[in-house]
Z-matrix of the N, CA and C atoms (Angstrom, degrees):
N
C 1 1.451
C 2 1.529 1 109.06
N 3 1.308 2 117.06 1 135.58
C 4 1.464 3 121.36 2 178.23
C 5 1.516 4 109.97 3 -68.56
N 6 1.335 5 115.88 4 155.35
C 7 1.467 6 121.12 5 179.49
C 8 1.523 7 112.89 6 -65.10
N 9 1.332 8 117.31 7 -29.73
C 10 1.466 9 120.33 8 -176.59
C 11 1.527 10 113.37 9 -90.67
N 12 1.325 11 117.38 10 5.18
C 13 1.461 12 120.52 11 -179.19
C 14 1.523 13 110.66 12 -83.04
N 15 1.305 14 115.15 13 144.26
C 16 1.458 15 122.24 14 177.19
C 17 1.519 16 107.20 15 -113.02
N 18 1.290 17 115.85 16 131.87
C 19 1.467 18 120.15 17 178.93
C 20 1.529 19 108.01 18 -111.28
N 21 1.305 20 115.49 19 133.17
C 22 1.455 21 120.23 20 179.72
C 23 1.519 22 108.38 21 -145.45
N 24 1.298 23 115.87 22 173.79
C 25 1.455 24 121.51 23 178.36
C 26 1.517 25 109.17 24 -131.06
N 27 1.316 26 115.41 25 151.99
C 28 1.465 27 121.47 26 174.65
C 29 1.517 28 107.05 27 -111.30
N 30 1.323 29 115.60 28 124.68
C 31 1.464 30 121.34 29 -177.48
C 32 1.527 31 110.79 30 -77.87
N 33 1.322 32 115.80 31 133.16
C 34 1.464 33 122.50 32 173.90
C 35 1.522 34 106.84 33 -123.97
N 36 1.321 35 116.31 34 125.16
C 37 1.462 36 121.28 35 178.74
C 38 1.530 37 108.10 36 -105.14
N 39 1.321 38 116.28 37 125.12
C 40 1.465 39 121.76 38 179.68
C 41 1.514 40 109.20 39 -106.96
N 42 1.302 41 116.42 40 143.26
C 43 1.463 42 119.81 41 174.59
C 44 1.519 43 109.23 42 -146.68
N 45 1.301 44 113.83 43 145.76
C 46 1.460 45 120.37 44 -178.68
C 47 1.520 46 108.94 45 -95.46
N 48 1.330 47 116.26 46 126.51
C 49 1.456 48 122.45 47 177.75
C 50 1.523 49 107.62 48 -94.40
N 51 1.326 50 115.89 49 106.69
C 52 1.470 51 120.39 50 -176.93
C 53 1.528 52 112.38 51 -66.18
N 54 1.316 53 116.17 52 -27.48
C 55 1.463 54 119.60 53 -179.29
C 56 1.532 55 111.67 54 -69.85
N 57 1.327 56 116.31 55 -45.57
C 58 1.469 57 120.16 56 -179.36
C 59 1.528 58 112.47 57 -94.42
N 60 1.330 59 115.67 58 -10.53
C 61 1.467 60 123.14 59 -178.17
C 62 1.527 61 111.72 60 57.51
N 63 1.324 62 114.38 61 46.41
C 64 1.460 63 120.99 62 179.66
C 65 1.529 64 109.71 63 -135.83
N 66 1.326 65 115.30 64 153.11
C 67 1.461 66 121.86 65 173.00
C 68 1.518 67 108.80 66 -88.79
N 69 1.317 68 117.14 67 130.79
C 70 1.455 69 123.52 68 176.81
C 71 1.523 70 108.37 69 -118.30
N 72 1.323 71 116.82 70 172.41
C 73 1.464 72 119.46 71 -178.06
C 74 1.521 73 111.17 72 -148.01
N 75 1.331 74 114.26 73 158.84
C 76 1.462 75 123.05 74 175.15
C 77 1.524 76 106.69 75 -134.27
N 78 1.337 77 116.12 76 136.39
C 79 1.463 78 122.29 77 173.29
C 80 1.531 79 105.74 78 -117.15
N 81 1.347 80 117.29 79 90.05
C 82 1.464 81 120.75 80 -171.84
C 83 1.532 82 114.60 81 -57.54
N 84 1.329 83 118.44 82 -41.16
C 85 1.462 84 121.81 83 -176.57
C 86 1.529 85 112.66 84 -62.04
N 87 1.317 86 116.80 85 -29.33
C 88 1.458 87 120.97 86 -177.04
C 89 1.526 88 112.32 87 -110.10
N 90 1.314 89 116.72 88 6.29
C 91 1.469 90 122.67 89 178.32
C 92 1.526 91 111.73 90 57.53
N 93 1.332 92 115.50 91 43.08
C 94 1.466 93 121.44 92 179.54
C 95 1.522 94 108.78 93 -106.47
N 96 1.325 95 116.39 94 130.58
C 97 1.463 96 122.96 95 171.78
C 98 1.512 97 105.49 96 -126.06
N 99 1.323 98 116.38 97 123.92
C 100 1.456 99 117.57 98 -175.12
C 101 1.504 100 114.39 99 -137.79
N 102 1.314 101 113.83 100 152.55
C 103 1.452 102 121.00 101 173.30
C 104 1.514 103 108.66 102 -84.00
N 105 1.266 104 115.28 103 130.94
C 106 1.453 105 119.53 104 -174.88
C 107 1.499 106 113.06 105 -92.00
N 108 1.302 107 115.60 106 -115.35
C 109 1.441 108 119.58 107 -176.29
C 110 1.505 109 111.48 108 -160.36
N 111 1.301 110 115.05 109 -166.93
C 112 1.456 111 121.15 110 -176.87
C 113 1.527 112 112.17 111 -68.58
N 114 1.344 113 116.39 112 -25.45
C 115 1.459 114 120.30 113 179.73
C 116 1.529 115 109.63 114 -125.45
N 117 1.320 116 114.94 115 160.95
C 118 1.465 117 119.79 116 176.74
C 119 1.530 118 109.97 117 -64.54
N 120 1.328 119 117.31 118 -35.87
C 121 1.461 120 120.74 119 178.42
C 122 1.526 121 111.13 120 -62.60
N 123 1.321 122 117.12 121 -39.22
C 124 1.460 123 120.70 122 177.27
C 125 1.523 124 110.54 123 -65.40
N 126 1.321 125 116.90 124 -40.88
C 127 1.463 126 120.90 125 176.94
C 128 1.525 127 110.39 126 -63.62
N 129 1.332 128 117.73 127 -38.36
C 130 1.467 129 121.41 128 178.84
C 131 1.528 130 110.56 129 -63.44
N 132 1.317 131 116.90 130 -40.28
C 133 1.460 132 120.48 131 177.38
C 134 1.514 133 112.16 132 -63.56
N 135 1.317 134 115.73 133 -42.77
C 136 1.466 135 119.76 134 178.83
C 137 1.522 136 111.26 135 -67.57
N 138 1.329 137 116.52 136 -36.07
C 139 1.465 138 120.25 137 177.19
C 140 1.525 139 110.15 138 -64.04
N 141 1.331 140 117.47 139 -42.82
C 142 1.467 141 121.12 140 178.51
C 143 1.533 142 110.71 141 -61.53
N 144 1.317 143 116.86 142 -42.07
C 145 1.470 144 120.69 143 177.31
C 146 1.529 145 110.85 144 -62.22
N 147 1.325 146 117.02 145 -43.35
C 148 1.462 147 121.29 146 -179.28
C 149 1.525 148 111.09 147 -64.73
N 150 1.330 149 116.83 148 -39.87
C 151 1.466 150 120.73 149 178.48
C 152 1.523 151 109.84 150 -64.90
N 153 1.321 152 117.17 151 -45.84
C 154 1.461 153 120.44 152 177.98
C 155 1.514 154 112.02 153 -58.97
N 156 1.325 155 116.96 154 -42.62
C 157 1.463 156 121.42 155 178.48
C 158 1.527 157 110.75 156 -63.46
N 159 1.340 158 116.95 157 -42.92
C 160 1.467 159 121.21 158 -178.46
C 161 1.527 160 111.81 159 -66.18
N 162 1.322 161 117.49 160 -33.74
C 163 1.464 162 120.61 161 -177.27
C 164 1.524 163 113.58 162 -83.56
N 165 1.319 164 118.29 163 -17.07
C 166 1.463 165 121.82 164 -179.86
C 167 1.520 166 109.25 165 -92.22
N 168 1.324 167 116.39 166 108.83
C 169 1.467 168 119.14 167 -177.93
C 170 1.527 169 112.32 168 -80.13
N 171 1.338 170 117.51 169 -7.84
C 172 1.450 171 120.74 170 176.29
C 173 1.518 172 114.57 171 77.29
N 174 1.310 173 117.76 172 -4.70
C 175 1.461 174 120.86 173 -177.51
C 176 1.524 175 109.72 174 -86.26
N 177 1.302 176 116.55 175 127.66
C 178 1.460 177 120.82 176 179.00
C 179 1.527 178 111.89 177 -124.74
N 180 1.322 179 116.78 178 0.52
C 181 1.456 180 119.49 179 179.85
C 182 1.522 181 109.11 180 -118.18
N 183 1.297 182 116.05 181 156.36
C 184 1.461 183 121.19 182 179.09
C 185 1.521 184 108.43 183 -149.17
N 186 1.306 185 114.88 184 158.49
C 187 1.456 186 119.53 185 176.05
C 188 1.530 187 108.82 186 -62.89
N 189 1.335 188 117.68 187 148.30
C 190 1.471 189 120.34 188 -178.19
C 191 1.527 190 113.69 189 -55.61
N 192 1.310 191 117.85 190 -27.57
C 193 1.459 192 120.40 191 -177.68
C 194 1.528 193 113.20 192 -85.95
N 195 1.324 194 117.40 193 0.49
C 196 1.461 195 121.67 194 -177.16
C 197 1.522 196 109.54 195 -103.91
N 198 1.316 197 116.40 196 129.89
C 199 1.463 198 121.84 197 176.06
C 200 1.518 199 107.39 198 -96.69
N 201 1.320 200 116.63 199 115.74
C 202 1.463 201 121.98 200 -175.56
C 203 1.518 202 109.35 201 -108.75
N 204 1.325 203 115.69 202 138.46
C 205 1.452 204 121.85 203 174.57
C 206 1.524 205 107.23 204 -134.99
N 207 1.315 206 117.20 205 155.15
C 208 1.452 207 122.00 206 178.63
C 209 1.524 208 109.22 207 -122.54
N 210 1.298 209 116.13 208 140.47
C 211 1.460 210 122.41 209 175.54
C 212 1.514 211 107.19 210 -98.87
N 213 1.322 212 117.91 211 122.29
C 214 1.457 213 118.75 212 179.26
C 215 1.531 214 111.27 213 -67.50
N 216 1.314 215 115.83 214 134.60
C 217 1.454 216 122.22 215 -179.57
C 218 1.521 217 107.31 216 -132.40
N 219 1.328 218 116.50 217 130.40
C 220 1.452 219 121.27 218 175.94
C 221 1.517 220 108.96 219 -109.08
N 222 1.322 221 116.67 220 134.31
C 223 1.455 222 121.78 221 179.67
C 224 1.514 223 108.33 222 -121.77
N 225 1.312 224 114.91 223 132.20
C 226 1.461 225 118.37 224 175.25
C 227 1.495 226 114.25 225 116.09
């Protein structure tokens, strides 16, 4: 790991809904509430997809006077 790298974690809270018999999740830091799936693993996959979507702003262009850099982030 480089000296200038910052390591952090994103909290995902899973809960089982007995009424629907499905695992759901909440990502408090990103204000994401999502319906999961039949298994906790399926909910984890959907949570990872939601986090990736939330972190990707979709912008790939910038004004010529702006210096843009991207920090690589892996989810999952």
